[in-house]
VEXKOLNU-551793 format. One record per residue (C-alpha): residue in one letter; x, y, z. Coordinates in steps of 0.1 Angstrom, whole numbers, padded with zeros to 4 digits, always signed. Example, Ala and Ser with C-alpha at 12.3 -4.5 7.8 and 13.67 -1.06 7.14 Angstrom:
<sites>
A+0123-0045+0078S+0137-0011+0071
</sites>
This chain:
<sites>
X+0596+0899+0411X+0562+0906+0397X+0558+0870+0385X+0567+0857+0420X+0543+0881+0436X+0515+0869+0413X+0518+0833+0424X+0490+0822+0447X+0500+0824+0484X+0500+0790+0503X+0496+0795+0540X+0522+0777+0561X+0511+0750+0583X+0510+0758+0620X+0537+0742+0640X+0512+0722+0662X+0495+0709+0631X+0528+0696+0617X+0536+0680+0650X+0502+0662+0651X+0507+0649+0616X+0542+0636+0624X+0528+0619+0655X+0500+0603+0635X+0524+0590+0609X+0547+0576+0636X+0517+0558+0652X+0506+0543+0619X+0541+0531+0611X+0545+0516+0646X+0512+0497+0644X+0522+0483+0610X+0556+0473+0621X+0542+0456+0652X+0519+0434+0630X+0548+0425+0607X+0570+0417+0637X+0544+0394+0652X+0540+0376+0619X+0577+0370+0616X+0578+0357+0652X+0550+0332+0644X+0569+0320+0613X+0601+0316+0632X+0584+0297+0660X+0575+0269+0636X+0543+0260+0655X+0532+0223+0656X+0495+0223+0665X+0489+0188+0649X+0492+0172+0682X+0457+0186+0690X+0443+0176+0656X+0440+0213+0646X+0459+0213+0614X+0429+0229+0596X+0433+0261+0617X+0447+0292+0600X+0483+0299+0610X+0486+0321+0640X+0453+0311+0656X+0469+0282+0674X+0497+0301+0692X+0475+0307+0723X+0486+0344+0724X+0474+0367+0697X+0495+0399+0700X+0476+0419+0672X+0445+0419+0694X+0465+0437+0722X+0481+0462+0698X+0447+0471+0682X+0431+0475+0716X+0459+0498+0730X+0461+0519+0698X+0423+0525+0696X+0421+0533+0733X+0450+0558+0732X+0448+0573+0697X+0413+0567+0685X+0398+0557+0651X+0424+0575+0631X+0445+0544+0633X+0418+0520+0619X+0433+0519+0584X+0468+0512+0597X+0455+0485+0621X+0435+0469+0592X+0466+0469+0570X+0487+0454+0598X+0461+0426+0604X+0459+0420+0566X+0497+0419+0562X+0500+0395+0591X+0474+0371+0577X+0490+0373+0542X+0524+0365+0556X+0508+0335+0574X+0498+0321+0539X+0462+0331+0542X+0444+0339+0509X+0442+0377+0503X+0404+0378+0503X+0401+0358+0535X+0430+0378+0550X+0411+0410+0543X+0379+0396+0559X+0397+0383+0590X+0413+0417+0595X+0379+0433+0594X+0363+0408+0619X+0392+0410+0643X+0391+0449+0643X+0353+0449+0646X+0353+0431+0680X+0382+0453+0693X+0364+0485+0681X+0332+0476+0699X+0351+0467+0731X+0369+0501+0729X+0336+0520+0726X+0323+0502+0756X+0355+0511+0776X+0352+0548+0766X+0315+0548+0776X+0324+0534+0810X+0351+0560+0817X+0380+0536+0813X+0415+0549+0822X+0443+0531+0806X+0468+0533+0835X+0447+0505+0852X+0450+0523+0886X+0414+0516+0896X+0397+0484+0903X+0368+0494+0880X+0394+0499+0852X+0407+0464+0858X+0372+0450+0857X+0364+0468+0825X+0397+0457+0810X+0390+0421+0818X+0353+0419+0809X+0351+0442+0779X+0386+0441+0764X+0399+0406+0771X+0367+0385+0773X+0341+0406+0754X+0363+0420+0726X+0384+0389+0722X+0353+0366+0722X+0335+0389+0696X+0365+0390+0673X+0369+0352+0676X+0332+0346+0669X+0332+0368+0638X+0364+0353+0625X+0352+0317+0630X+0319+0326+0613X+0338+0340+0584X+0361+0309+0582X+0332+0285+0584X+0313+0305+0557X+0343+0303+0534X+0350+0267+0542X+0382+0274+0560X+0372+0251+0589X+0351+0220+0590X+0318+0219+0608X+0331+0196+0635X+0359+0220+0643X+0338+0252+0647X+0337+0251+0685X+0373+0241+0688X+0383+0270+0665X+0361+0294+0684X+0376+0283+0718X+0412+0284+0706X+0407+0318+0689X+0390+0333+0719X+0417+0320+0742X+0446+0333+0720X+0431+0369+0716X+0421+0371+0753X+0456+0360+0764X+0471+0385+0741X+0450+0413+0756X+0456+0401+0792X+0494+0397+0788X+0505+0424+0764X+0480+0453+0769X+0493+0463+0804X+0529+0464+0791X+0519+0485+0761X+0499+0509+0782X+0528+0514+0807X+0554+0518+0780X+0534+0543+0759X+0524+0564+0789X+0560+0565+0800X+0570+0577+0765X+0542+0602+0762X+0546+0619+0796X+0572+0607+0821X+0558+0629+0850X+0521+0630+0846X+0493+0611+0829X+0479+0621+0796X+0445+0608+0805X+0418+0634+0814X+0402+0629+0848X+0431+0607+0862X+0435+0609+0900X+0468+0626+0906X+0485+0642+0935X+0486+0681+0929X+0515+0693+0909X+0528+0717+0936X+0527+0689+0962X+0551+0661+0969X+0538+0626+0974X+0542+0608+1007X+0570+0587+0990X+0592+0614+0975X+0623+0592+0969X+0631+0557+0957X+0639+0530+0983X+0668+0508+0973X+0657+0480+0996X+0623+0478+0978X+0641+0478+0944X+0664+0450+0954X+0635+0429+0967X+0616+0435+0935X+0646+0424+0914X+0649+0392+0936X+0613+0383+0932X+0614+0388+0894X+0645+0366+0892X+0628+0339+0913X+0598+0340+0890X+0621+0336+0860X+0640+0306+0876X+0607+0289+0886X+0593+0294+0851X+0625+0280+0835X+0622+0249+0858X+0585+0246+0848X+0593+0247+0811X+0619+0219+0814X+0594+0195+0829X+0582+0169+0804X+0561+0148+0827X+0529+0167+0818X+0507+0186+0842X+0515+0167+0874X+0517+0178+0910X+0552+0192+0906X+0542+0213+0876X+0511+0226+0895X+0532+0234+0925X+0556+0254+0904X+0527+0272+0888X+0513+0281+0922X+0548+0293+0934X+0552+0314+0903X+0517+0329+0909X+0526+0337+0945X+0559+0353+0937X+0543+0372+0909X+0517+0386+0933X+0543+0395+0958X+0563+0413+0931X+0531+0433+0923X+0528+0444+0959X+0565+0453+0963X+0572+0469+0929X+0545+0497+0930X+0554+0512+0897X+0540+0482+0878X+0563+0481+0847X+0583+0451+0859X+0552+0430+0864X+0538+0442+0831X+0570+0431+0813X+0572+0398+0831X+0536+0387+0825X+0538+0382+0787X+0570+0363+0790X+0555+0339+0815X+0524+0333+0794X+0542+0334+0761X+0569+0309+0771X+0542+0284+0781X+0523+0290+0749X+0554+0286+0728X+0565+0254+0746X+0530+0239+0739X+0531+0250+0703X+0565+0233+0699X+0552+0201+0715X+0573+0202+0747X+0569+0215+0782X+0544+0208+0810X+0514+0213+0788X+0522+0186+0762X+0497+0158+0761X+0467+0179+0771X+0436+0180+0749X+0421+0212+0736X+0397+0217+0764X+0422+0209+0791X+0447+0232+0775X+0422+0260+0773X+0411+0255+0809X+0447+0255+0822X+0459+0285+0801X+0427+0305+0808X+0430+0299+0846X+0467+0306+0846X+0463+0337+0824X+0434+0351+0845X+0453+0344+0877X+0486+0359+0866X+0470+0390+0851X+0439+0397+0871X+0453+0391+0906X+0483+0414+0902X+0462+0440+0884X+0437+0440+0912X+0464+0443+0938X+0481+0471+0920X+0448+0489+0915X+0440+0485+0951X+0474+0499+0960X+0470+0528+0937X+0435+0536+0950X+0448+0534+0986X+0476+0558+0978X+0453+0581+0958X+0429+0582+0987X+0458+0590+1010X+0470+0617+0987X+0435+0630+0986X+0433+0633+1024X+0468+0649+1024X+0455+0674+0998X+0426+0682+1021X+0450+0686+1050X+0472+0709+1030X+0442+0730+1020X+0435+0736+1057X+0470+0748+1061X+0481+0719+1083X+0514+0700+1081X+0516+0664+1091X+0546+0642+1099X+0548+0607+1113X+0577+0590+1131X+0581+0552+1135X+0604+0546+1164X+0623+0515+1173X+0635+0505+1208X+0671+0515+1204X+0694+0544+1210X+0688+0578+1196X+0709+0572+1166X+0688+0543+1154X+0655+0560+1160X+0651+0579+1128X+0626+0597+1106X+0620+0582+1072X+0609+0615+1055X+0600+0599+1023X+0572+0580+1040X+0561+0602+1068X+0562+0640+1060X+0536+0657+1039X+0545+0686+1016X+0529+0712+1039X+0551+0700+1068X+0582+0702+1046X+0572+0737+1035X+0567+0749+1071X+0599+0732+1085X+0622+0733+1055X+0628+0704+1031X+0666+0703+1040X+0658+0694+1076X+0635+0666+1065X+0659+0648+1042X+0679+0632+1070X+0662+0598+1075X+0679+0593+1108X+0667+0626+1123X+0653+0625+1158X+0616+0638+1161X+0628+0669+1179X+0658+0678+1157X+0638+0699+1133X+0631+0723+1162X+0666+0737+1157X+0650+0762+1132X+0624+0776+1155X+0627+0807+1176X+0653+0804+1205X+0626+0814+1230X+0604+0785+1219X+0630+0758+1211X+0637+0743+1245X+0601+0744+1257X+0588+0726+1226X+0617+0701+1226X+0610+0691+1262X+0573+0688+1255X+0579+0667+1224X+0605+0643+1239X+0583+0640+1270X+0558+0620+1249X+0583+0592+1241X+0593+0575+1274X+0570+0553+1293X+0545+0571+1315X+0546+0602+1294X+0515+0620+1282X+0499+0608+1249X+0496+0643+1234X+0505+0680+1239X+0498+0713+1222X+0522+0743+1221X+0527+0775+1202X+0560+0782+1185X+0576+0805+1160X+0592+0793+1127X+0610+0814+1101X+0587+0832+1077X+0579+0814+1045X+0590+0845+1025X+0626+0838+1036X+0632+0873+1049X+0656+0872+1079X+0643+0882+1113X+0606+0875+1104X+0588+0848+1123X+0555+0831+1118X+0534+0816+1145X+0523+0779+1144X+0505+0755+1167X+0523+0722+1172X+0504+0692+1183X+0521+0659+1191X+0502+0626+1196X+0515+0591+1203X+0496+0567+1182X+0511+0534+1195X+0533+0522+1223X+0551+0489+1229X+0543+0467+1259X+0569+0486+1280X+0552+0520+1272X+0578+0533+1247X+0563+0553+1219X+0564+0534+1186X+0545+0558+1163X+0545+0596+1168X+0522+0619+1149X+0529+0656+1148X+0507+0683+1134X+0516+0719+1125X+0488+0745+1121X+0493+0780+1109X+0479+0803+1136X+0497+0835+1127X+0465+0852+1119X+0450+0840+1152X+0481+0852+1171X+0479+0886+1154X+0442+0888+1162X+0449+0879+1198X+0477+0905+1200X+0454+0931+1185X+0427+0921+1210X+0451+0924+1239X+0462+0958+1226X+0427+0969+1221X+0418+0958+1257X+0448+0976+1271X+0440+1007+1251X+0404+1005+1261X+0413+1002+1298X+0442+1027+1300X+0431+1053+1274X+0430+1087+1290X+0399+1097+1271X+0366+1083+1280X+0355+1055+1257X+0321+1037+1256X+0302+1013+1234X+0264+1018+1230X+0236+1004+1209X+0217+1024+1184X+0194+1036+1212X+0224+1051+1231X+0221+1025+1258X+0256+1019+1272X+0270+0984+1268X+0305+0989+1281X+0328+1018+1292X+0364+1022+1301X+0376+1035+1335X+0383+1070+1322X+0347+1073+1310X+0334+1063+1345X+0359+1085+1363X+0348+1116+1342X+0312+1111+1351X+0318+1099+1387X+0297+1067+1382X+0307+1031+1384X+0306+1009+1354X+0278+0988+1368X+0256+1018+1373X+0261+1030+1337X+0257+0997+1318X+0222+0993+1305X+0213+1030+1309X+0213+1058+1284X+0248+1073+1282X+0245+1105+1304X+0261+1128+1278X+0237+1116+1252X+0205+1121+1272X+0180+1143+1254X+0178+1170+1281X+0216+1173+1282X+0218+1177+1245X+0190+1203+1244X+0205+1223+1273X+0238+1223+1254X+0222+1237+1223X+0222+1204+1203X+0193+1187+1186X+0189+1150+1191X+0173+1147+1157X+0203+1164+1140X+0226+1140+1158X+0208+1110+1144X+0208+1125+1109X+0246+1131+1111X+0252+1095+1122X+0231+1082+1093X+0246+1104+1066X+0282+1109+1077X+0288+1081+1103X+0299+1104+1131X+0289+1134+1151X+0309+1158+1172X+0298+1184+1198X+0304+1199+1233X+0279+1193+1260X+0274+1207+1295X+0266+1178+1319X+0267+1170+1356X+0288+1145+1374X+0274+1120+1400X+0281+1145+1428X+0262+1173+1410X+0293+1193+1399X+0291+1207+1364X+0314+1195+1337X+0321+1203+1301X+0326+1173+1277X+0337+1171+1241X+0319+1142+1225X+0325+1122+1193X+0299+1096+1184X+0308+1071+1156X+0289+1042+1141X+0306+1008+1138X+0301+0994+1102X+0286+0960+1099X+0295+0937+1070X+0259+0931+1063X+0226+0940+1079X+0217+0971+1099X+0241+0989+1123X+0241+0977+1158X+0268+0995+1178X+0282+1030+1183X+0314+1042+1198X+0313+1072+1221X+0346+1091+1227X+0346+1117+1255X+0372+1143+1266X+0368+1163+1298X+0373+1200+1290X+0363+1213+1325X+0398+1219+1338X+0410+1232+1305X+0381+1257+1303X+0386+1267+1339X+0423+1273+1332X+0414+1292+1300X+0389+1313+1320X+0416+1321+1345X+0441+1331+1318X+0414+1351+1301X+0406+1369+1333X+0443+1376+1339X+0445+1390+1304X+0415+1412+1309X+0417+1423+1345X+0443+1441+1366X+0459+1416+1390X+0463+1441+1419X+0429+1458+1420X+0408+1433+1401X+0396+1461+1378X+0394+1458+1341X+0427+1465+1323X+0432+1487+1293X+0421+1460+1267X+0390+1451+1286X+0381+1488+1291X+0384+1494+1254X+0360+1465+1248X+0336+1479+1273X+0340+1513+1258X+0330+1500+1224X+0300+1483+1239X+0291+1515+1257X+0293+1535+1225X+0269+1511+1207X+0245+1512+1237X+0247+1551+1237X+0238+1552+1201X+0211+1527+1205X+0195+1541+1237X+0202+1578+1232X+0221+1586+1264X+0254+1605+1268X+0286+1588+1277X+0314+1604+1296X+0348+1589+1289X+0372+1599+1318X+0408+1594+1325X+0419+1599+1362X+0455+1603+1373X+0466+1606+1410X+0486+1637+1418X+0521+1632+1432X+0518+1595+1433X+0554+1589+1424X+0565+1609+1455X+0542+1588+1477X+0557+1556+1462X+0592+1568+1468X+0586+1580+1504X+0564+1552+1517X+0574+1523+1496X+0557+1502+1469X+0537+1481+1495X+0519+1511+1509X+0516+1525+1474X+0498+1493+1464X+0475+1496+1494X+0467+1531+1484X+0458+1520+1449X+0436+1493+1463X+0417+1519+1484X+0414+1543+1455X+0400+1514+1433X+0375+1505+1461X+0363+1541+1464X+0359+1546+1427X+0339+1513+1425X+0318+1524+1454X+0310+1557+1439X+0298+1543+1406X+0261+1541+1398X+0245+1509+1385X+0211+1497+1374X+0196+1465+1360X+0203+1477+1324X+0235+1497+1329X+0263+1503+1353X+0292+1527+1352X+0327+1512+1347X+0361+1519+1363X+0393+1504+1350X+0430+1506+1358X+0450+1515+1328X+0484+1511+1345X+0504+1528+1373X+0483+1554+1390X+0460+1561+1360X+0423+1550+1360X+0396+1552+1333X+0359+1555+1338X+0327+1552+1317X+0299+1573+1332X+0264+1575+1319X+0248+1609+1318X+0218+1627+1305X+0236+1658+1295X+0269+1677+1300X+0259+1692+1333X+0252+1658+1348X+0285+1646+1335X+0303+1675+1352X+0285+1668+1385X+0297+1632+1383X+0333+1643+1378X+0331+1666+1407X+0317+1639+1429X+0344+1615+1420X+0371+1640+1427X+0356+1646+1461X+0355+1609+1468X+0392+1604+1458X+0403+1635+1478X+0392+1621+1512X+0421+1611+1536X+0435+1576+1533X+0445+1553+1562X+0473+1529+1553X+0484+1502+1577X+0520+1493+1582X+0533+1468+1557X+0568+1462+1571X+0583+1460+1606X+0595+1494+1619X+0568+1514+1600X+0542+1534+1618X+0510+1514+1626X+0488+1537+1605X+0496+1563+1579X+0471+1590+1570X+0476+1605+1536X+0458+1633+1517X+0455+1627+1480X+0442+1646+1450X+0435+1636+1415X+0433+1652+1380X+0406+1642+1355X+0402+1647+1318X+0370+1637+1300X+0352+1639+1268X+0315+1636+1262X+0299+1613+1236X+0281+1619+1212X+0292+1655+1212X+0326+1642+1205X+0315+1618+1178X+0348+1598+1174X+0358+1562+1177X+0370+1546+1209X+0407+1552+1204X+0401+1588+1195X+0379+1594+1225X+0405+1580+1249X+0431+1602+1232X+0408+1633+1236X+0403+1624+1273X+0441+1622+1276X+0444+1657+1260X+0420+1671+1286X+0439+1654+1314X+0471+1668+1301X+0456+1703+1303X+0446+1698+1339X+0480+1684+1349X+0497+1715+1334X+0473+1741+1349X+0476+1732+1386X+0462+1696+1390X+0433+1687+1414X+0406+1694+1390X+0389+1683+1358X+0384+1695+1322X+0362+1685+1293X+0376+1682+1259X+0369+1712+1236X+0349+1696+1208X+0343+1729+1190X+0380+1736+1188X+0386+1702+1175X+0360+1707+1148X+0378+1739+1138X+0411+1722+1136X+0395+1694+1116X+0380+1719+1092X+0414+1735+1088X+0430+1702+1081X+0403+1694+1056X+0408+1728+1039X+0446+1723+1037X+0441+1689+1022X+0417+1705+0996X+0443+1731+0987X+0469+1704+0984X+0446+1685+0961X+0440+1717+0941X+0477+1722+0936X+0481+1685+0925X+0452+1688+0901X+0464+1721+0885X+0434+1740+0898X+0457+1769+0910X+0464+1794+0883X+0484+1827+0879X+0466+1859+0868X+0486+1890+0859X+0478+1927+0866X+0496+1953+0845X+0519+1979+0860X+0522+2010+0836X+0539+2044+0832X+0509+2066+0837X+0527+2095+0820X+0536+2078+0788X+0512+2048+0788X+0540+2023+0786X+0534+1988+0801X+0563+1983+0825X+0555+1949+0839X+0530+1925+0854X+0523+1914+0890X+0516+1877+0894X+0485+1871+0914X+0473+1837+0926X+0438+1824+0918X+0420+1791+0924X+0397+1778+0897X+0374+1759+0920X+0354+1732+0902X+0323+1741+0922X+0327+1777+0935X+0343+1792+0904X+0373+1815+0904X+0385+1823+0940X+0409+1851+0950X+0438+1845+0974X+0419+1858+1004X+0399+1826+1004X+0428+1802+1010X+0462+1820+1014X+0456+1830+1051X+0450+1792+1058X+0481+1779+1041X+0507+1807+1048X+0517+1794+1083X+0522+1759+1070X+0546+1741+1048X+0520+1740+1021X+0523+1778+1019X+0560+1775+1010X+0552+1748+0985X+0526+1770+0968X+0551+1800+0968X+0577+1779+0950X+0551+1769+0925X+0541+1806+0919X+0578+1815+0914X+0583+1787+0890X+0552+1795+0869X+0560+1832+0869X+0596+1826+0855X+0582+1802+0829X+0558+1829+0816X+0585+1856+0817X+0608+1834+0796X+0580+1829+0771X+0572+1867+0769X+0609+1876+0765X+0611+1851+0736X+0580+1869+0720X+0597+1903+0723X+0578+1916+0754X+0603+1929+0779X+0580+1928+0809X+0591+1928+0845X+0574+1902+0866X+0566+1909+0902X+0561+1880+0926X+0549+1883+0962X+0571+1865+0988X+0556+1855+1022X+0573+1859+1055X+0576+1821+1059X+0594+1818+1026X+0619+1845+1037X+0626+1825+1068X+0635+1793+1049X+0673+1789+1050X+0673+1775+1015X+0653+1803+0999X+0682+1819+0980X+0695+1785+0969X+0661+1775+0957X+0657+1808+0938X+0691+1803+0921X+0681+1769+0910X+0649+1782+0895X+0667+1810+0876X+0692+1786+0862X+0665+1765+0846X+0658+1792+0820X+0680+1803+0791X+0665+1839+0788X+0678+1866+0813X+0647+1863+0834X+0666+1874+0866X+0668+1911+0854X+0630+1910+0848X+0621+1895+0882X+0611+1916+0911X+0603+1901+0945X+0577+1920+0966X+0581+1917+1003X+0556+1929+1029X+0569+1957+1051X+0560+1937+1082X+0577+1906+1070X+0609+1925+1060X+0612+1941+1094X+0607+1908+1114X+0644+1901+1112X+0661+1931+1097X+0695+1915+1096X+0685+1883+1079X+0663+1902+1054X+0692+1925+1046X+0715+1896+1039X+0689+1877+1019X+0682+1908+0997X+0719+1914+0990X+0724+1878+0980X+0694+1877+0957X+0703+1910+0941X+0736+1894+0932X+0716+1871+0909X+0701+1902+0892X+0668+1901+0910X+0652+1934+0923X+0632+1939+0955X+0602+1960+0964X+0585+1968+0997X+0548+1959+0993X+0520+1977+1011X+0544+2004+1023X+0530+2026+1050X+0510+1999+1068X+0539+1989+1090X+0560+2005+1117X+0593+2008+1099X+0617+2037+1107X+0640+2056+1084X+0669+2037+1100X+0654+2003+1091X+0645+2016+1056X+0680+2028+1051X+0694+1993+1059X+0671+1976+1034X+0686+1977+0998X+0652+1977+0980X+0646+1990+0945X+0610+2002+0948X+0583+2011+0973X+0547+2002+0967X+0521+2025+0983X+0492+2005+0998X+0460+2007+0979X+0440+2019+1009X+0459+2052+1009X+0457+2057+0971X+0419+2050+0970X+0412+2076+0997X+0437+2103+0988X+0411+2123+0968X+0387+2126+0997X+0411+2123+1027X+0438+2149+1032X+0458+2127+1056X+0460+2099+1031X+0469+2124+1004X+0497+2138+1026X+0509+2102+1035X+0510+2094+0998X+0530+2125+0991X+0554+2117+1019X+0561+2082+1007X+0567+2095+0972X+0592+2120+0985X+0608+2094+1008X+0613+2071+0978X+0629+2099+0958X+0652+2107+0986X+0664+2071+0990X+0667+2066+0952X+0639+2042+0949X+0611+2041+0924X+0575+2043+0937X+0545+2024+0925X+0510+2033+0935X+0485+2004+0940X+0448+2008+0937X+0446+2032+0908X+0409+2030+0901X+0403+2062+0881X+0420+2087+0859X+0417+2112+0887X+0438+2091+0909X+0463+2089+0880X+0464+2127+0875X+0468+2133+0912X+0496+2108+0915X+0514+2123+0885X+0511+2158+0901X+0528+2143+0933X+0556+2128+0912X+0544+2091+0911X+0547+2079+0876X+0541+2041+0880X+0506+2029+0887X+0486+1997+0891X+0450+1990+0897X+0416+1978+0884X+0411+2012+0868X+0439+2004+0844X+0432+1967+0840X+0420+1938+0861X+0441+1907+0866X+0441+1886+0834X+0452+1851+0825X+0486+1847+0810X+0472+1839+0776X+0456+1874+0773X+0487+1894+0784X+0505+1897+0750X+0474+1910+0732X+0465+1934+0759X+0500+1949+0760X+0499+1956+0723X+0465+1971+0724X+0468+1993+0755X+0485+2024+0740X+0455+2029+0717X+0430+2021+0744X+0402+2046+0751X+0415+2050+0787X+0448+2065+0776X+0432+2087+0750X+0407+2101+0775X+0435+2107+0800X+0455+2127+0775X+0426+2147+0762X+0415+2157+0797X+0450+2166+0807X+0453+2188+0776X+0420+2206+0784X+0428+2208+0821X+0394+2194+0829X+0388+2175+0861X+0377+2139+0858X+0352+2128+0884X+0354+2094+0900X+0321+2084+0885X+0332+2094+0850X+0365+2076+0854X+0349+2044+0864X+0331+2045+0830X+0363+2045+0810X+0374+2012+0795
</sites>
């Protein structure tokens, strides 16, 4: 594999290169074989030129037709100088076979090719086309190829022969004449045949010559099919020529009158054959046979040319050769040029989109009047009408109309056939529809059909009819668009106008004229009224901005206020657009206009209905609120007071029920009129009255102060209270009804009541409600101070709620001790507020505010929950402290209090219930003695104890006290603090202590501030005490340490020492104890 890979790579020949090399080889072989075949024919002919005394001529130069000259000319014309070596070899081999010495044969081959090569160069320089379809090509072929090339080759060959001694001096001119004649006849007779054959082999359908005049490939020629009649005639003429030529060859009398007649007849038939057989191959094949047979008969010494001397022979053969080759060639060239010119014009016709057909008619029945499509229909016609319809040669001129639209068929048929009879018109033009070229069913294409009679017979019948089809589909579509545009322009509901760039009106549709009330003639030439400068400026538009918008965006839109011709105002919506030009500056603009007058009027009516009361015409509620908002802004801006009033008619429902809705409506109308008449107004401000609905009205009154506002309210009530006269609204009613009416008014004054519009209306409604429920027929102003207080309370409640949520509320604990032994018995939970700004606040600052509300219950639950949490913690630390929690009256009244307490107790594992004491105010307990008794019994079942707090401040009786199963009584601090200086308080304290002992309750003294208070209470039998003298309330974190340190505190030591000494402790000294 490596060895193979190392071999040098030889690129493969391209396929086209191989084909070219094969063609070149075939051409060379063909040229060589043609030369050898000609040499063999000469040898086989056994020529006998001795009769002319030309025995010294080289063989082959006396045969009168030298075929190698034609082969060389055709090969060099078609294939170029690449075949020169093959041509030279062919000429050399031919001469050698004719027994010519090799050296001379080589020279003769060169001289003969030299003349041919020079002639071919001249042909190429003159633009020669080898199909011989032009007269200039025939002339070049005759002069340059036959005469010039043949003569030059003959001259060079004779010079070479004379130089080498091949011919004597006296025979030079004879040799030159004979050689020239033989080569010229060879070119004249054989070259056309070779050109035709090689072109047919190279490309059967088109010419290989560049620049040849051909009908376009996608078009069909005027003669699309072969005519058998013409073919038969061509064959007959060729046969006749052959028969006459045979007869001529068998004449041995010499060139007499009979022979000349036969030659002329042959020439005439040959010319006719050229005209009939347009393809040319038959004449090209027949020509060399005619000339060759004469030459061969002369060379053999027989035929009509025998006995002629050299010059006579040359003259006859030259004349006959030129006549038989040149005349047919010129006729065929003329024919081809005529057809080419016809094809050219047909191509131009096809380029314009026109189809042409021609009918040649005979005077016979319809069946014999036919259309020879192969002669008379151009490709464009066939494409428009369909090739299948045109193939019938017997078709009548109107038969093809079968494919057109049914609505056009009969009309066009009558018009077309109307041209044919005598007296008919010579032409007509009609429009019709033919199937679309795309072949889609149901699609039609518009054409214009023009028929023209070109010739008539003596009786007036049409002999030649020319029809022309022109594609007018685009024109028809444009006309349809134009008709639609005109109809749209005329019937469009919107106004439409065309102006120039200076806004001068050029045309306008009827809607445009109707909107402005002007006629079209009045408007044309004038500046369009909506675009006049004063109209634009009055409507808030700038003409300069309009022009800039048109230049930058191409359109402008806006609404203008103009006047019609009768002076009435109108509101118009305009759209101005520029019309683009393909090139050059803009010239026209389109103005579209819509009349908004009726729409805006309707909108105003709907807007008024939505803003005003339909019965009284007064503003409704929504409009009054809008006016109120504007009044508030004006009051704040100008500094005046604004009274917002709500007025309600008293007993209006009774009046409506007794006298009917008609008279009730009349009454409302009169009330509205009176209120409107009683209002004040000025250039800057006016009072406002509105109907809110039913019998309720609202007013906005401007005032300097509250006194002026109250005077205005009294005046309005006096106006409304005047008697009303109501006319009868139905048959059978009294003519006039006199009614007395009163009204109630509520008002609020702004800016004292500094609220928004909705709140002010609500406050006026509150004041009206007060009036309606305190006797009617009066007015009341809203209490702004009370509102401020209520708002402050709400703000305070919200702040407490915020404190609860932010954990700002805390529990402090004040000890309760056994004053005899110094034992700490428990703690009372006291609520404090750690305010972030005001510091630590006692319950007096916020509890009175929240106790009557639900927030008080929420805070009470929180206190209970926190107290139980701390009790459980202390029990876990070994401190068996009782916790006292105050319960408010609202908590006791809650039905779920006991259930809530049970749930809180069940959350804790320690026996917190035995250590919990609920303290209830005496007044709260006696509010509902039965409910309190049941609640206490239920809670005691959970293990909870109860105490009456601040006992002695209420009005309880022994009977009530006996019914309450409490465990302790707490003496109010006010009695304890004054017992040392007030005998009544001391007696009251002693009575409470005795009462507690009698009922089996423990007693706790609150407000123990000094040791003297403690000793006095001990003497009276009260052991338990609580107060700031013992300890102030402390945070839960300090309780455990304080309990452990209290027995050794200085306060207890001093108390015991003084008791032992029996000394009295003054209040001032006691306050100094720790």
